[in-house]
BATOR-591723 format. One line per field, with one value per residue (C-alpha): residue number from 1; residue in three letters; chain; x, y, z. Coordinates in nm, 2 decimals. Example, Ala and Ser with C-alpha at 12.3 -4.5 7.8 and 13.67 -1.06 7.14 Angstrom:
REM BATOR-591723
i = 1,2
aa = ALA,SER
ch = A,A
u = 1.23,1.37
v = -0.45,-0.11
w = 0.78,0.71
REM end
This chain:
REM BATOR-591723
i = 1,2,3,4,5,6,7,8,9,10,11,12,13,14,15,16,17,18,19,20,21,22,23,24,25,26,27,28,29,30,31,32,33,34,35,36,37,38,39,40,41,42,43,44,45,46,47,48,49,50,51,52,53,54,55,56,57,58,59,60,61,62,63,64,65,66,67,68,69,70,71,72,73,74,75,76,77,78,79,80,81,82,83,84,85,86,87,88,89,90,91,92,93,94,95,96,97,98,99,100,101,102,103,104,105,106,107,108,109,110,111,112,113,114,115,116,117,118,119,120,121,122,123,124,125,126,127,128,129,130,131,132,133,134,135,136,137,138,139,140,141,142,143,144,145,146,147,148,149,150,151,152,153,154,155,156,157,158,159,160,161,162,163,164,165,166
aa = MET,THR,TYR,PRO,GLU,SER,ARG,TYR,SER,GLY,GLU,ALA,GLY,GLU,THR,SER,ALA,THR,LEU,ARG,GLU,ALA,ALA,ALA,PRO,ALA,ASP,LEU,VAL,PHE,ARG,SER,SER,GLY,ASN,GLN,VAL,HIS,TYR,LEU,ALA,THR,GLY,GLY,SER,THR,ASP,GLY,LEU,PHE,GLY,LEU,TYR,ARG,TRP,GLU,MET,SER,ALA,ALA,ARG,THR,GLY,ALA,ASP,PRO,HIS,PHE,HIS,ARG,THR,PHE,SER,GLU,SER,PHE,TYR,ILE,LEU,SER,GLY,THR,VAL,LYS,VAL,TYR,ASP,GLY,ARG,SER,TRP,THR,ASP,ALA,ARG,PRO,GLY,ASP,PHE,LEU,HIS,VAL,PRO,PRO,GLY,GLY,ILE,HIS,ALA,PHE,ARG,ASN,GLU,SER,ASP,GLU,PRO,ALA,SER,MET,LEU,ILE,LEU,PHE,ALA,PRO,GLY,ALA,PRO,ARG,GLU,ALA,TYR,PHE,GLU,GLY,LEU,PRO,ARG,MET,ALA,LYS,ALA,THR,ALA,GLU,GLU,ARG,GLU,ALA,PHE,ILE,ARG,ALA,HIS,ASP,GLN,PHE,VAL,VAL,PRO,ASP,ASP,ASP,GLY,ALA
ch = A,A,A,A,A,A,A,A,A,A,A,A,A,A,A,A,A,A,A,A,A,A,A,A,A,A,A,A,A,A,A,A,A,A,A,A,A,A,A,A,A,A,A,A,A,A,A,A,A,A,A,A,A,A,A,A,A,A,A,A,A,A,A,A,A,A,A,A,A,A,A,A,A,A,A,A,A,A,A,A,A,A,A,A,A,A,A,A,A,A,A,A,A,A,A,A,A,A,A,A,A,A,A,A,A,A,A,A,A,A,A,A,A,A,A,A,A,A,A,A,A,A,A,A,A,A,A,A,A,A,A,A,A,A,A,A,A,A,A,A,A,A,A,A,A,A,A,A,A,A,A,A,A,A,A,A,A,A,A,A,A,A,A,A,A,A
u = -4.27,-4.52,-4.61,-4.40,-4.54,-4.81,-4.68,-5.02,-5.30,-5.58,-5.91,-5.99,-5.65,-5.51,-5.42,-5.04,-4.91,-4.66,-4.61,-4.29,-4.36,-4.12,-4.05,-3.91,-3.55,-3.27,-3.18,-2.81,-2.60,-2.24,-2.07,-1.76,-1.95,-2.29,-2.47,-2.80,-2.96,-3.33,-3.43,-3.76,-3.80,-3.53,-3.50,-3.61,-3.93,-4.02,-3.96,-3.65,-3.83,-3.64,-3.47,-3.54,-3.33,-3.32,-2.96,-2.91,-2.56,-2.41,-2.21,-1.89,-1.74,-1.86,-1.98,-1.89,-1.60,-1.67,-1.79,-2.03,-2.26,-2.31,-2.65,-2.86,-2.94,-2.92,-3.11,-3.07,-3.33,-3.21,-3.44,-3.24,-2.91,-2.66,-2.51,-2.23,-2.31,-2.09,-2.24,-1.92,-1.84,-1.84,-1.94,-2.25,-2.40,-2.75,-3.01,-3.36,-3.57,-3.27,-3.27,-2.98,-3.05,-2.76,-2.82,-2.62,-2.26,-2.30,-2.01,-2.14,-2.05,-2.19,-2.05,-2.15,-1.89,-2.12,-2.04,-2.42,-2.64,-2.80,-3.04,-3.15,-3.34,-3.14,-3.33,-3.18,-3.36,-3.39,-3.37,-3.01,-2.93,-2.75,-2.80,-2.50,-2.29,-2.40,-2.36,-2.01,-1.87,-1.76,-1.55,-1.37,-1.19,-0.96,-0.95,-0.65,-0.67,-0.73,-1.01,-1.17,-1.14,-1.30,-1.58,-1.68,-1.67,-1.88,-2.14,-2.12,-1.93,-1.64,-1.43,-1.29,-1.06,-1.21,-1.12,-1.26,-1.02,-1.29
v = -0.84,-1.11,-1.45,-1.74,-1.98,-2.22,-2.55,-2.69,-2.72,-2.89,-2.71,-2.84,-2.85,-3.16,-3.30,-3.29,-3.08,-3.23,-3.15,-3.19,-3.15,-2.95,-3.25,-3.46,-3.56,-3.40,-3.55,-3.49,-3.44,-3.33,-3.54,-3.32,-2.99,-3.11,-2.91,-3.05,-3.00,-3.05,-3.11,-2.92,-2.92,-3.05,-2.96,-3.31,-3.28,-2.94,-3.04,-2.81,-2.50,-2.44,-2.61,-2.51,-2.63,-2.55,-2.53,-2.56,-2.47,-2.58,-2.34,-2.46,-2.21,-2.33,-2.20,-2.15,-1.94,-1.68,-1.83,-1.79,-2.01,-1.98,-2.16,-2.07,-1.80,-1.85,-1.68,-1.69,-1.61,-1.62,-1.80,-1.79,-1.68,-1.47,-1.57,-1.37,-1.33,-1.19,-1.01,-0.98,-0.65,-0.70,-0.93,-0.85,-1.01,-1.12,-1.19,-1.34,-1.19,-1.08,-1.19,-1.20,-1.27,-1.36,-1.38,-1.62,-1.50,-1.31,-1.36,-1.47,-1.67,-1.74,-1.85,-1.90,-1.73,-1.65,-1.95,-2.01,-2.22,-2.05,-2.16,-2.03,-2.12,-2.15,-2.13,-2.23,-2.12,-2.30,-2.62,-2.73,-3.08,-2.96,-3.27,-3.45,-3.14,-3.13,-3.51,-3.50,-3.23,-3.45,-3.66,-3.35,-3.31,-3.60,-3.52,-3.38,-3.02,-3.14,-3.37,-3.08,-2.85,-3.11,-3.17,-2.81,-2.73,-3.03,-2.87,-2.52,-2.37,-2.14,-2.02,-1.67,-1.48,-1.31,-0.95,-0.83,-1.05,-1.17
w = -4.58,-4.67,-4.53,-4.64,-4.90,-4.77,-4.63,-4.55,-4.80,-4.60,-4.52,-4.17,-3.99,-3.83,-3.49,-3.51,-3.21,-2.97,-2.60,-2.41,-2.04,-1.82,-1.60,-1.90,-1.84,-2.03,-2.37,-2.32,-2.00,-2.03,-1.77,-1.73,-1.67,-1.55,-1.83,-1.96,-2.30,-2.36,-2.72,-2.72,-3.10,-3.33,-3.70,-3.77,-3.57,-3.72,-4.08,-4.09,-3.98,-3.66,-3.36,-3.00,-2.71,-2.34,-2.22,-1.85,-1.73,-1.41,-1.19,-1.36,-1.61,-1.95,-2.29,-2.65,-2.79,-3.05,-3.38,-3.66,-3.88,-4.25,-4.29,-3.99,-3.74,-3.37,-3.09,-2.71,-2.45,-2.09,-1.85,-1.53,-1.39,-1.57,-1.90,-2.06,-2.43,-2.71,-3.00,-3.20,-3.05,-2.67,-2.39,-2.19,-1.88,-2.00,-1.74,-1.74,-2.02,-2.22,-2.59,-2.84,-3.21,-3.44,-3.82,-4.04,-4.04,-3.71,-3.46,-3.12,-2.81,-2.46,-2.13,-1.77,-1.55,-1.26,-1.04,-1.03,-1.25,-1.55,-1.82,-2.16,-2.47,-2.80,-3.13,-3.46,-3.78,-4.01,-3.81,-3.85,-3.71,-3.40,-3.20,-3.36,-3.28,-2.92,-2.87,-3.03,-2.81,-2.53,-2.77,-2.89,-2.55,-2.65,-3.03,-3.21,-3.33,-3.69,-3.57,-3.37,-3.68,-3.91,-3.66,-3.61,-3.98,-4.06,-3.82,-3.98,-3.69,-3.77,-3.47,-3.47,-3.23,-2.93,-3.01,-2.68,-2.48,-2.23
REM end
């Protein structure tokens, strides 16, 4: 394996880093579930390299059903609580420090079933524009099945049956 092609050709480096302080308010709050999403680094802010989000789940049962993406990988790092993760084979209770990487095409899902708050980092690589997907989710509760299907496909999300039955 080699390093990727150079993306910076300067000799002295540049002052271009950004800091998001932990106390910054959430960028998105799901009113129905109380979940919060912090846009730590969007695909737009990283020139498409990656997207990094802190997902804070309330105690309410919430999460994503089994699905896959064609154009990007997704990784999960559990920060607090217990998050049930699906690797395409089985559901596992993931705890702080646990990490799940899903390559493009890999079936995966997550949910909070613990009745306690939980949080995790979600990393997308390359940096897909997931903000429009996250921000559109609340509208899908009132959408028709056809509208939901068009929405998720437009955001490179392909739902599959949960063979494990969890």
